[in-house]
N, C-alpha and C positions, 0 to 999 in steps of 0.2 A: 124539866127539860122542855124547850119550845119546839113544837113540831111544825117543820116547813112542808108546804105543798111542793111536790116535785113533778114537774112537767115531764111526762114519759118520753114524749119526741125529742126535747131537747137533751134529756139524759141520754137516750138512744144515740144521739149524734156524737155526744161527748165520749161515750163508750166506742163507738165506731172510729173516731180519731185516735184512739190508742191502737197502735199496730201490734196487736197481741195475737201475733201468729204463733200456732201452739209449739212449745209449752211456755212461751213468754207472756206474763200478764201485761207488761208494757204500761203499767199504771192504771189499768182498769180496775183491778181489785182494790189499788189506794183509793181511787175516786169512790168506789162503793162504800168502802169502810168509813171515809170521811162522812159521806151522807148519813150513814146508818148510825154512826155514833152521835152526831149531832141531833138524832132523833131517838136517842134513848136506848139503841141497841148494843149489847155487849158483843164485841167483835174478838174473834179469835183467828190469827193467822197460823195456818198449818203447812209449812213448806216440807215436802218430803223427797228423799232421793234414794234412789236404789243403787246397787253396786254397778250395774251397768246400764243405768238410765238417767236422763236428765233431772234435775231438781225441779219440782213443780210447786208452785204457790197455790195455796188453797184458802178459802175464808168459810168460816161457820159463824153465823151471828144470830143471837136470840133477843127477843123482847117478851117478858113475862117469864113466870116460873111455875104456873099452875099446868096441870094437865087438862086437855089433850094437847099435843106439840104437832101443829100443822106446819110443815116444812115446804118451802119453794126451793127447788133445786134446778141448778143450770150450769152452763159454762160461758165462759168470756173469751176462751181461745178460739180462733178461727183458722180455716185452711188458707194456704198463701194465696195471693191474688192472681197467680200465673202472669201471662204476658201482659204488661201494662198497657200496651197499645191497643188491646182489645177492650179496654175499658173506656168509656166516653169522659169520665172524670177520674181523679184521684180515687182510687177504691178505699182510701181512709179519709176521705173528705167529710163524710156525712153530709152530702148535699141534698137538698131538697128540691125537686123539679115536678111540676104538673101534680102536686099532692102525693108523690112518693118519695120515700127516703132512700138514698142509695148509698152503698158501701158494703165492704166485706164485713159480713155479721149482721146485717140489717134484718135479715130473715132468720139466720142460725147463728146465735140466738140472742144477740145483744139486745134487741128491742123488746123481747119477752122478759129478759131480766130487769130492763127499765120499767116495764109495765108492772110486773109484781112488787118491785120495790116501791113504785108510786102508789099502786093499790094499798099496800100495807101501811105505809105511812099516812095515807089518807084515813085509812080505817082507824088507826090508833089515835089519830087527832080528832076524829069525829066520836070515837066510842071508847075513849080512855079507861073509864071506869067499868066498862062491859068486856074487857078482854078476858073472856073466861077460858084462859088457856095460854099457849105460848105460841108465838110466831117466830119461825127461824127461816135461815137462808144457808143453803148448802151450795157454794160456787166454786167451781174448779177452773184450772187452766189447761186440762189435760184431757178433754173429752175428744177432741180431734186427733189426738196423737194415740200413743200405745196404750193410755189408760191405765197405767200402772200405779203412778204416785198421785193420782187425783182423788175423785170420788170413793174409789175402793178403799183407800187407806185412811181417808176422812171418816168413813164408816166404822172402820176398825178402832180408830181412836175415840169415837162417840160410844161404842161398846165398852171399851177399856175404862172409860170415865163415867159408865152407867147412865148415859145420856140416851134417851129413848124417843125416836121419832114415831109418832102414831100414824100419821097420813102424810104422804109426799106427792106434790104436783111438779112434774118436770116440765119446763117451758119449751120443749122441742116443737119445731114446726110440724103440726100433725095433719094440717088440712091440706088436701090435693089442689082444689081449685078455688074454694070460698070459705072464709072465716066461719067457724061454727058446724062444719061437715062432720068433723070426726076426733073423738077422744080415743086415745090408744090405752088399752088395759093390759098390754102385754107385747111381747116381741118374739120372733123366731130366734132360735139359736144359730150360731154360725161357726163353721169349722172349715179350715183350708188345709188341703192335702197336697203334698209335694211328692211326686213319684219318680224315681230313676230306675229304669231297667237296663241291665247289663248283658251284654251278648259277647260274640267273638268276632273282631273285626276280619274282613276278608274280600276278596275280588267277587264282584256279582256274577262273573262267569263261573265261579267255582264255590256255589253256595254250600257244598257238602263239606267244605273247609271253614265254614264260618257259622255263626249263629246270630240271627237278625233281631235285635231287641226292639226294633220297630213294630215287628209282627206281634210280639208278646205285649207291647204297650197297647196297640190297637184293640187286640182282644179283651184286655182287661178294661179298657175305657169303654169299650162297647157294653160289657156286662155291667159296668157301674152306671153307664149313663141311661141304659133302658131299664133299668130297675124302677119300678113304681113304688115309692116309699110309702105313700098313704093317699087318702082321698081327702084329706084335710077334715075340719070338724066345725062345729058351730062358729067359734071365734078365731080358727086359724085357717089360712088357706094351705094347700098341699105342700109338703115339703118337696124342695127341687135341689137337684145336684147340676151344676153347669161347670163344664170344662172351660178353663180360662186361657191356658196355654198348653201348646205342643211343641217341643224344641229337639232338634237332633244335632244341629250346629255341623252338618255335613256339607263341605264345600264343593264336592264332586259328585258326579253321577254313577260311577262305576264301582263305588267301594260301599259295602255294608259296614255301618258304623259301629263302634264298640258299645255306645250307650244312647239311650234316648230318654227324654223326660217330659213330664207334664204336671200341670197344676190344676185343681178343681175346688170349687167351693160348694158347700151344702148349707142352705138354710133351712131348719128343721124346726116343726112345731113341737108341741107337748106331748106327741106321741112317741117321741124318741128322747133319747139322751145323747150326748156325745160319746159316751161310753159304748152305748149299743151300736152306734154308727161306726165307731172306730173297729169295734169287733168285727162288724160285716165287711168293711174295707179290707181288714187283714185277711180275712178268710178268702175272699175274692183274688187277692193278690198272691197269696200262697198257692192257690188252685192253678194260676194261670202263668206264673214265672218262677224259675228256679233262683235267679239271682237278682234281687231288687233291694232297693232301699226306699223306706217309706217314713215320711215326716209329716206329722199333723200338728197344726196349731188350732186350738180351740179358742175362738174370739169370745164366746159367750154362750150360755145355756138358753133355752127357751124359758120363758116365764109368763105367767098369767095371774093377774089380780082378779079374783072373783068379784063381779059387779056387786055393790052395796052402798053404804053410806056416801062414800067420797064420790063414787061415779054419778049417783042419783042427784048429789048436791051440784056437781058440775054440769049436768044435763039440764037441771032446772035453771041455773044461773046462765047458761048459754041460751036457753030459749026465752028467759025473761028479757035479755037484751036484744037478741038477733031475730027471735020468732021462728027459730028452727030448732029440730030435733036432731042432734048429732048421733052418728052410729058409733058404737063401740067396736073397735078393731084392734088388730094385732099385726098388720102388714108392715112392711118398710124395713130398714135396716136395724143394727143394734143402737142401744142408748145406754147411759148409765144406770137406767132403770133395772139393768140385769145384775146390777150390786144392790141397789136400794131394796129389791123386793125380798132380800133376806131379812131386811131389818124393819120393813114397814110396808103397809099398804101403799101402792104406788099407781099413778095415772098420769098420763101426758097429755097436755093440750097447750097449743101455742098458736103460731101464725100460719100462713099459707106458704108452703115450701117450694113453690115452683122455681123460685130463681136461686135456691140455695146452693152453694159451691159453684155458681156460674158467674161468668163475666157480667158485669153491671148488675149485680145482686141488688135487689130493691123490694120494698114493702110499702103497702099503702099507709099513708097517715091516718086514714080513718080507721083501718084496721088496729093500729096501735092503740088508739083511744078506746075503741071497742073492746079490745082484749084486756086493757086496764080496768074498765067497768065490769067486765066478767069476772076477773079476778077479785075485784072488790065484792061483788055478790057473792062469790064462792066464800070468802073469808067472813062475810057478814052471816051467811046461812050456816056455816060450819060452827061458830062460836055461838050461836043462838040456838 
């Protein structure tokens, strides 16, 4: 099989032009599969659909059969562009201006996908006989959505077919301001709580004939909000609870409403589990309200990959290319690493995330090329 050199910038542009708003792959996976198959990768498309969820297309590709298996994981789905008039150009144009690539997904994370594909193909072209292991890709179109039929189910398929990933690098935009600042070796967990308190409707002039659910709600939220969950630790910042909505839907000022509701989110480190936090929340609610309804959605548990071979190789590769020493961090939102950590060592490193999910999302062309070189260095050090 003849190996091709893939320009990561041109591939990034091509992927951005695919209007892959989650969960639609919109041709992005087709393009990637065509490139990989031309370069000797075995590709498996894995569409999954749930009873109450949209079908999601996924791709798992491999080159090589030996151990260890180094996997690059990522997503080609993007969030909607929002109001088009807020964009200077078509959000799916992939336009280059002043050495920056513009478009939805430029930062999060089509350019990183293009970079690790380009680096892998170049390495195979240069080191064909020295591929002492397996290079693989796990690419989904369901990371920005519910994440039900994407990476999570691909991993279950891999496990069912006895396919083992040894180490995994996710190309999420991990750097706050400058390429090379940060590698993520874990993430805080996330849970969302929805509370409804029920009282007794009545006239405000006769409170003895009513029962105010707002008072119960405020008292409960005060206890939840004032609780110091922990101090944080070496790799994790402190856990935090943030109240996101309080709703009464009362259109008049002289009536005590029948119900009041609120929502909150907790981002928690590895000193807690969702189970321990749910237990605490239920205890508080039961103490402060007689009649209430509590619904909690766990978006993901916290996870942490102990620093070791993978992170050491990544640090050295970044330092060799950029001359900077990245920090190991666990901050930020959730990622598909929360699923991968149960099957493999996992670390995240990608581009600068300052413009992700924003109007006029963009990334430096120089950063795309540097990231490609860093990924190449990682692959070379890993297999040697």
